[in-house]
KELUMDO-941933 format. One record per atom (N, C-alpha, C, O): chain; residue in one letter; atom name; x, y, z; residue number from 0. Coordinates in nm, 4 decimals. Example, Ala and Ser with C-alpha at 12.3 -4.5 7.8 and 13.67 -1.06 7.14 Angstrom:
2
chain / res / atom / east / north / up / n
A / a / N / 1.3190 / -0.5690 / 0.7800 / 0
A / a / CA / 1.2300 / -0.4500 / 0.7800 / 0
A / a / C / 1.3200 / -0.3300 / 0.7800 / 0
A / a / O / 1.4236 / -0.3319 / 0.8465 / 0
A / s / N / 1.2850 / -0.2250 / 0.7080 / 1
A / s / CA / 1.3670 / -0.1060 / 0.7140 / 1
A / s / C / 1.2900 / 0.0030 / 0.7870 / 1
A / s / O / 1.3409 / 0.1138 / 0.8039 / 1
***
This chain:
68
chain / res / atom / east / north / up / n
A / x / N / -1.1531 / 0.6625 / 0.6405 / 0
A / x / CA / -1.0419 / 0.7072 / 0.5581 / 0
A / x / C / -1.0936 / 0.7435 / 0.4192 / 0
A / x / O / -1.2008 / 0.6989 / 0.3784 / 0
A / x / N / -1.0186 / 0.8226 / 0.3491 / 1
A / x / CA / -1.0569 / 0.8675 / 0.2154 / 1
A / x / C / -1.0449 / 0.7549 / 0.1134 / 1
A / x / O / -0.9759 / 0.6554 / 0.1350 / 1
A / x / N / -1.1142 / 0.7740 / 0.0017 / 2
A / x / CA / -1.1099 / 0.6774 / -0.1081 / 2
A / x / C / -1.0524 / 0.7423 / -0.2327 / 2
A / x / O / -1.0612 / 0.8637 / -0.2511 / 2
A / x / N / -0.9934 / 0.6595 / -0.3179 / 3
A / x / CA / -0.9386 / 0.7042 / -0.4452 / 3
A / x / C / -1.0518 / 0.7546 / -0.5353 / 3
A / x / O / -1.1564 / 0.6908 / -0.5460 / 3
A / x / N / -1.0300 / 0.8692 / -0.5995 / 4
A / x / CA / -1.1308 / 0.9240 / -0.6901 / 4
A / x / C / -1.1439 / 0.8425 / -0.8183 / 4
A / x / O / -1.2440 / 0.8548 / -0.8888 / 4
A / x / N / -1.0444 / 0.7593 / -0.8497 / 5
A / x / CA / -1.0454 / 0.6824 / -0.9745 / 5
A / x / C / -1.1060 / 0.5433 / -0.9579 / 5
A / x / O / -1.1888 / 0.5012 / -1.0386 / 5
A / x / N / -1.0640 / 0.4715 / -0.8521 / 6
A / x / CA / -1.1070 / 0.3314 / -0.8377 / 6
A / x / C / -1.1862 / 0.3041 / -0.7097 / 6
A / x / O / -1.2341 / 0.1926 / -0.6894 / 6
A / x / N / -1.2000 / 0.4033 / -0.6246 / 7
A / x / CA / -1.2762 / 0.3935 / -0.4993 / 7
A / x / C / -1.2107 / 0.3059 / -0.3917 / 7
A / x / O / -1.2728 / 0.2776 / -0.2892 / 7
A / x / N / -1.0855 / 0.2626 / -0.4142 / 8
A / x / CA / -1.0128 / 0.1878 / -0.3118 / 8
A / x / C / -0.9749 / 0.2830 / -0.1978 / 8
A / x / O / -0.9636 / 0.4039 / -0.2179 / 8
A / x / N / -0.9556 / 0.2269 / -0.0785 / 9
A / x / CA / -0.9144 / 0.3076 / 0.0359 / 9
A / x / C / -0.7725 / 0.3599 / 0.0148 / 9
A / x / O / -0.6839 / 0.2846 / -0.0256 / 9
A / x / N / -0.7510 / 0.4879 / 0.0418 / 10
A / x / CA / -0.6176 / 0.5461 / 0.0325 / 10
A / x / C / -0.5337 / 0.5015 / 0.1515 / 10
A / x / O / -0.5861 / 0.4797 / 0.2607 / 10
A / x / N / -0.4036 / 0.4881 / 0.1299 / 11
A / x / CA / -0.3134 / 0.4495 / 0.2371 / 11
A / x / C / -0.2049 / 0.5561 / 0.2533 / 11
A / x / O / -0.1791 / 0.6342 / 0.1617 / 11
A / x / N / -0.1432 / 0.5583 / 0.3684 / 12
A / x / CA / -0.0314 / 0.6470 / 0.3944 / 12
A / x / C / 0.0973 / 0.5677 / 0.3972 / 12
A / x / O / 0.1024 / 0.4579 / 0.4526 / 12
A / x / N / 0.2018 / 0.6235 / 0.3371 / 13
A / x / CA / 0.3328 / 0.5576 / 0.3360 / 13
A / x / C / 0.4415 / 0.6603 / 0.3648 / 13
A / x / O / 0.4204 / 0.7809 / 0.3525 / 13
A / x / N / 0.5576 / 0.6098 / 0.4033 / 14
A / x / CA / 0.6767 / 0.6923 / 0.4166 / 14
A / x / C / 0.7651 / 0.6591 / 0.2976 / 14
A / x / O / 0.8117 / 0.5459 / 0.2841 / 14
A / x / N / 0.7881 / 0.7561 / 0.2123 / 15
A / x / CA / 0.8698 / 0.7355 / 0.0926 / 15
A / x / C / 0.9990 / 0.8150 / 0.1091 / 15
A / x / O / 1.0061 / 0.9333 / 0.0756 / 15
A / x / N / 1.1008 / 0.7468 / 0.1615 / 16
A / x / CA / 1.2314 / 0.8100 / 0.1828 / 16
A / x / C / 1.2211 / 0.9355 / 0.2688 / 16
A / x / O / 1.2824 / 1.0382 / 0.2395 / 16
A / x / N / 1.1422 / 0.9247 / 0.3757 / 17
A / x / CA / 1.1278 / 1.0345 / 0.4698 / 17
A / x / C / 1.0149 / 1.1309 / 0.4396 / 17
A / x / O / 0.9869 / 1.2200 / 0.5198 / 17
A / x / N / 0.9496 / 1.1149 / 0.3260 / 18
A / x / CA / 0.8378 / 1.2021 / 0.2901 / 18
A / x / C / 0.7073 / 1.1259 / 0.3089 / 18
A / x / O / 0.6915 / 1.0158 / 0.2562 / 18
A / x / N / 0.6146 / 1.1833 / 0.3828 / 19
A / x / CA / 0.4845 / 1.1204 / 0.4077 / 19
A / x / C / 0.3952 / 1.1415 / 0.2857 / 19
A / x / O / 0.3680 / 1.2547 / 0.2457 / 19
A / x / N / 0.3497 / 1.0295 / 0.2269 / 20
A / x / CA / 0.2634 / 1.0343 / 0.1092 / 20
A / x / C / 0.1311 / 0.9650 / 0.1381 / 20
A / x / O / 0.1249 / 0.8725 / 0.2191 / 20
A / x / N / 0.0267 / 1.0096 / 0.0722 / 21
A / x / CA / -0.1027 / 0.9433 / 0.0753 / 21
A / x / C / -0.1369 / 0.9090 / -0.0684 / 21
A / x / O / -0.1164 / 0.9897 / -0.1591 / 21
A / x / N / -0.1901 / 0.7868 / -0.0891 / 22
A / x / CA / -0.2223 / 0.7502 / -0.2260 / 22
A / x / C / -0.2928 / 0.6173 / -0.2391 / 22
A / x / O / -0.3342 / 0.5550 / -0.1414 / 22
A / x / N / -0.3045 / 0.5768 / -0.3637 / 23
A / x / CA / -0.3760 / 0.4551 / -0.4006 / 23
A / x / C / -0.2778 / 0.3514 / -0.4537 / 23
A / x / O / -0.2068 / 0.3760 / -0.5513 / 23
A / x / N / -0.2743 / 0.2376 / -0.3901 / 24
A / x / CA / -0.1866 / 0.1300 / -0.4317 / 24
A / x / C / -0.2310 / 0.0711 / -0.5657 / 24
A / x / O / -0.1469 / 0.0276 / -0.6444 / 24
A / x / N / -0.3612 / 0.0691 / -0.5924 / 25
A / x / CA / -0.4124 / 0.0140 / -0.7179 / 25
A / x / C / -0.3814 / 0.1035 / -0.8372 / 25
A / x / O / -0.3395 / 0.0544 / -0.9420 / 25
A / x / N / -0.4016 / 0.2342 / -0.8225 / 26
A / x / CA / -0.3810 / 0.3286 / -0.9335 / 26
A / x / C / -0.2390 / 0.3837 / -0.9392 / 26
A / x / O / -0.1995 / 0.4432 / -1.0395 / 26
A / x / N / -0.1620 / 0.3642 / -0.8323 / 27
A / x / CA / -0.0271 / 0.4193 / -0.8219 / 27
A / x / C / -0.0283 / 0.5714 / -0.8374 / 27
A / x / O / 0.0514 / 0.6277 / -0.9124 / 27
A / x / N / -0.1192 / 0.6370 / -0.7658 / 28
A / x / CA / -0.1262 / 0.7827 / -0.7632 / 28
A / x / C / -0.1027 / 0.8278 / -0.6197 / 28
A / x / O / -0.1730 / 0.7842 / -0.5285 / 28
A / x / N / -0.0045 / 0.9147 / -0.5996 / 29
A / x / CA / 0.0414 / 0.9546 / -0.4663 / 29
A / x / C / 0.0606 / 1.1045 / -0.4600 / 29
A / x / O / 0.0839 / 1.1698 / -0.5618 / 29
A / x / N / 0.0505 / 1.1590 / -0.3388 / 30
A / x / CA / 0.0821 / 1.3001 / -0.3203 / 30
A / x / C / 0.1206 / 1.3258 / -0.1755 / 30
A / x / O / 0.0762 / 1.2571 / -0.0835 / 30
A / x / N / 0.2040 / 1.4259 / -0.1587 / 31
A / x / CA / 0.2342 / 1.4805 / -0.0273 / 31
A / x / C / 0.1332 / 1.5931 / -0.0051 / 31
A / x / O / 0.0764 / 1.6442 / -0.1016 / 31
A / x / N / 0.1099 / 1.6329 / 0.1208 / 32
A / x / CA / 0.0136 / 1.7402 / 0.1461 / 32
A / x / C / 0.0453 / 1.8659 / 0.0642 / 32
A / x / O / 0.1565 / 1.9184 / 0.0693 / 32
A / x / N / -0.0545 / 1.9127 / -0.0113 / 33
A / x / CA / -0.0405 / 2.0332 / -0.0910 / 33
A / x / C / 0.0348 / 2.0174 / -0.2221 / 33
A / x / O / 0.0604 / 2.1166 / -0.2904 / 33
A / x / N / 0.0708 / 1.8954 / -0.2587 / 34
A / x / CA / 0.1485 / 1.8705 / -0.3814 / 34
A / x / C / 0.0612 / 1.8047 / -0.4876 / 34
A / x / O / -0.0476 / 1.7554 / -0.4580 / 34
A / x / N / 0.1101 / 1.8043 / -0.6121 / 35
A / x / CA / 0.0409 / 1.7384 / -0.7231 / 35
A / x / C / 0.0567 / 1.5879 / -0.7146 / 35
A / x / O / 0.1500 / 1.5373 / -0.6522 / 35
A / x / N / -0.0366 / 1.5159 / -0.7789 / 36
A / x / CA / -0.0283 / 1.3701 / -0.7856 / 36
A / x / C / 0.0883 / 1.3266 / -0.8729 / 36
A / x / O / 0.1228 / 1.3933 / -0.9704 / 36
A / x / N / 0.1486 / 1.2138 / -0.8368 / 37
A / x / CA / 0.2544 / 1.1541 / -0.9184 / 37
A / x / C / 0.2517 / 1.0039 / -0.8984 / 37
A / x / O / 0.1847 / 0.9541 / -0.8079 / 37
A / x / N / 0.3241 / 0.9315 / -0.9821 / 38
A / x / CA / 0.3348 / 0.7858 / -0.9726 / 38
A / x / C / 0.4685 / 0.7483 / -0.9105 / 38
A / x / O / 0.5701 / 0.8126 / -0.9368 / 38
A / x / N / 0.4682 / 0.6439 / -0.8278 / 39
A / x / CA / 0.5931 / 0.5880 / -0.7769 / 39
A / x / C / 0.6632 / 0.5143 / -0.8903 / 39
A / x / O / 0.5975 / 0.4657 / -0.9823 / 39
A / x / N / 0.7956 / 0.5056 / -0.8846 / 40
A / x / CA / 0.8677 / 0.4280 / -0.9850 / 40
A / x / C / 0.8309 / 0.2800 / -0.9687 / 40
A / x / O / 0.7839 / 0.2385 / -0.8627 / 40
A / x / N / 0.8523 / 0.2026 / -1.0722 / 41
A / x / CA / 0.8128 / 0.0618 / -1.0739 / 41
A / x / C / 0.8749 / -0.0161 / -0.9588 / 41
A / x / O / 0.8074 / -0.0978 / -0.8961 / 41
A / x / N / 1.0030 / 0.0083 / -0.9301 / 42
A / x / CA / 1.0712 / -0.0649 / -0.8228 / 42
A / x / C / 1.0078 / -0.0355 / -0.6863 / 42
A / x / O / 0.9900 / -0.1265 / -0.6053 / 42
A / x / N / 0.9740 / 0.0906 / -0.6611 / 43
A / x / CA / 0.9107 / 0.1271 / -0.5332 / 43
A / x / C / 0.7717 / 0.0671 / -0.5229 / 43
A / x / O / 0.7316 / 0.0216 / -0.4158 / 43
A / x / N / 0.6977 / 0.0663 / -0.6328 / 44
A / x / CA / 0.5625 / 0.0110 / -0.6314 / 44
A / x / C / 0.5660 / -0.1394 / -0.6045 / 44
A / x / O / 0.4857 / -0.1899 / -0.5261 / 44
A / x / N / 0.6576 / -0.2109 / -0.6682 / 45
A / x / CA / 0.6717 / -0.3554 / -0.6443 / 45
A / x / C / 0.7083 / -0.3807 / -0.4983 / 45
A / x / O / 0.6515 / -0.4697 / -0.4349 / 45
A / x / N / 0.8021 / -0.3036 / -0.4447 / 46
A / x / CA / 0.8434 / -0.3210 / -0.3047 / 46
A / x / C / 0.7264 / -0.2941 / -0.2102 / 46
A / x / O / 0.7109 / -0.3644 / -0.1104 / 46
A / x / N / 0.6454 / -0.1951 / -0.2396 / 47
A / x / CA / 0.5302 / -0.1634 / -0.1558 / 47
A / x / C / 0.4272 / -0.2752 / -0.1590 / 47
A / x / O / 0.3720 / -0.3113 / -0.0551 / 47
A / x / N / 0.4004 / -0.3311 / -0.2777 / 48
A / x / CA / 0.3080 / -0.4451 / -0.2886 / 48
A / x / C / 0.3604 / -0.5643 / -0.2078 / 48
A / x / O / 0.2833 / -0.6295 / -0.1375 / 48
A / x / N / 0.4892 / -0.5930 / -0.2171 / 49
A / x / CA / 0.5479 / -0.7049 / -0.1429 / 49
A / x / C / 0.5380 / -0.6824 / 0.0076 / 49
A / x / O / 0.5094 / -0.7760 / 0.0821 / 49
A / x / N / 0.5611 / -0.5608 / 0.0526 / 50
A / x / CA / 0.5499 / -0.5283 / 0.1944 / 50
A / x / C / 0.4074 / -0.5471 / 0.2431 / 50
A / x / O / 0.3857 / -0.6033 / 0.3505 / 50
A / x / N / 0.3104 / -0.5011 / 0.1661 / 51
A / x / CA / 0.1695 / -0.5157 / 0.2049 / 51
A / x / C / 0.1295 / -0.6629 / 0.2109 / 51
A / x / O / 0.0550 / -0.7029 / 0.3004 / 51
A / x / N / 0.1788 / -0.7452 / 0.1151 / 52
A / x / CA / 0.1484 / -0.8894 / 0.1173 / 52
A / x / C / 0.2089 / -0.9552 / 0.2402 / 52
A / x / O / 0.1448 / -1.0393 / 0.3032 / 52
A / x / N / 0.3310 / -0.9181 / 0.2748 / 53
A / x / CA / 0.3978 / -0.9748 / 0.3919 / 53
A / x / C / 0.3228 / -0.9376 / 0.5191 / 53
A / x / O / 0.3061 / -1.0212 / 0.6079 / 53
A / x / N / 0.2775 / -0.8132 / 0.5288 / 54
A / x / CA / 0.2008 / -0.7703 / 0.6460 / 54
A / x / C / 0.0693 / -0.8451 / 0.6552 / 54
A / x / O / 0.0279 / -0.8844 / 0.7643 / 54
A / x / N / 0.0030 / -0.8654 / 0.5422 / 55
A / x / CA / -0.1250 / -0.9365 / 0.5405 / 55
A / x / C / -0.1070 / -1.0819 / 0.5818 / 55
A / x / O / -0.1911 / -1.1362 / 0.6535 / 55
A / x / N / 0.0003 / -1.1454 / 0.5383 / 56
A / x / CA / 0.0218 / -1.2861 / 0.5732 / 56
A / x / C / 0.0523 / -1.3015 / 0.7223 / 56
A / x / O / 0.0218 / -1.4058 / 0.7800 / 56
A / x / N / 0.1108 / -1.2018 / 0.7849 / 57
A / x / CA / 0.1365 / -1.2063 / 0.9289 / 57
A / x / C / 0.0066 / -1.1990 / 1.0082 / 57
A / x / O / -0.0026 / -1.2548 / 1.1175 / 57
A / x / N / -0.0943 / -1.1302 / 0.9535 / 58
A / x / CA / -0.2223 / -1.1143 / 1.0231 / 58
A / x / C / -0.3133 / -1.2345 / 1.0060 / 58
A / x / O / -0.4080 / -1.2514 / 1.0828 / 58
A / x / N / -0.2861 / -1.3194 / 0.9055 / 59
A / x / CA / -0.3713 / -1.4353 / 0.8799 / 59
A / x / C / -0.3465 / -1.5418 / 0.9866 / 59
A / x / O / -0.2314 / -1.5690 / 1.0209 / 59
A / x / N / -0.4527 / -1.6022 / 1.0390 / 60
A / x / CA / -0.4336 / -1.7078 / 1.1383 / 60
A / x / C / -0.3639 / -1.8296 / 1.0778 / 60
A / x / O / -0.3875 / -1.8659 / 0.9626 / 60
A / x / N / -0.2795 / -1.8904 / 1.1566 / 61
A / x / CA / -0.2075 / -2.0093 / 1.1125 / 61
A / x / C / -0.2948 / -2.1335 / 1.1332 / 61
A / x / O / -0.3585 / -2.1484 / 1.2376 / 61
A / x / N / -0.2975 / -2.2202 / 1.0358 / 62
A / x / CA / -0.3717 / -2.3446 / 1.0450 / 62
A / x / C / -0.2752 / -2.4531 / 1.0905 / 62
A / x / O / -0.1731 / -2.4782 / 1.0265 / 62
A / x / N / -0.3090 / -2.5164 / 1.2011 / 63
A / x / CA / -0.2245 / -2.6234 / 1.2530 / 63
A / x / C / -0.2965 / -2.7559 / 1.2320 / 63
A / x / O / -0.4122 / -2.7723 / 1.2704 / 63
A / x / N / -0.2267 / -2.8487 / 1.1710 / 64
A / x / CA / -0.2847 / -2.9817 / 1.1482 / 64
A / x / C / -0.2308 / -3.0777 / 1.2516 / 64
A / x / O / -0.1115 / -3.0774 / 1.2822 / 64
A / x / N / -0.3163 / -3.1574 / 1.3037 / 65
A / x / CA / -0.2710 / -3.2577 / 1.4006 / 65
A / x / C / -0.2176 / -3.3794 / 1.3248 / 65
A / x / O / -0.2700 / -3.4169 / 1.2199 / 65
A / x / N / -0.1157 / -3.4381 / 1.3784 / 66
A / x / CA / -0.0597 / -3.5560 / 1.3134 / 66
A / x / C / -0.1373 / -3.6787 / 1.3589 / 66
A / x / O / -0.1685 / -3.6934 / 1.4771 / 66
A / x / N / -0.1680 / -3.7663 / 1.2647 / 67
A / x / CA / -0.2470 / -3.8869 / 1.2960 / 67
A / x / C / -0.1613 / -4.0082 / 1.3071 / 67
A / x / O / -0.2119 / -4.1174 / 1.3329 / 67
***
């Protein structure tokens, strides 16, 4: 996958209200194919970070402790 030209993080694809965007979560720079770069509004960026954290926590293995 491509990397951000600013911070070298991996670019991700998102659906923003029906529009497919590619961009950098760290730099908050996004674009649709053939369009100029823009920033998501603060509320959308916070929601996207929360969604990514929730997805990551689902992938983490659960630690089960035995009762003594």
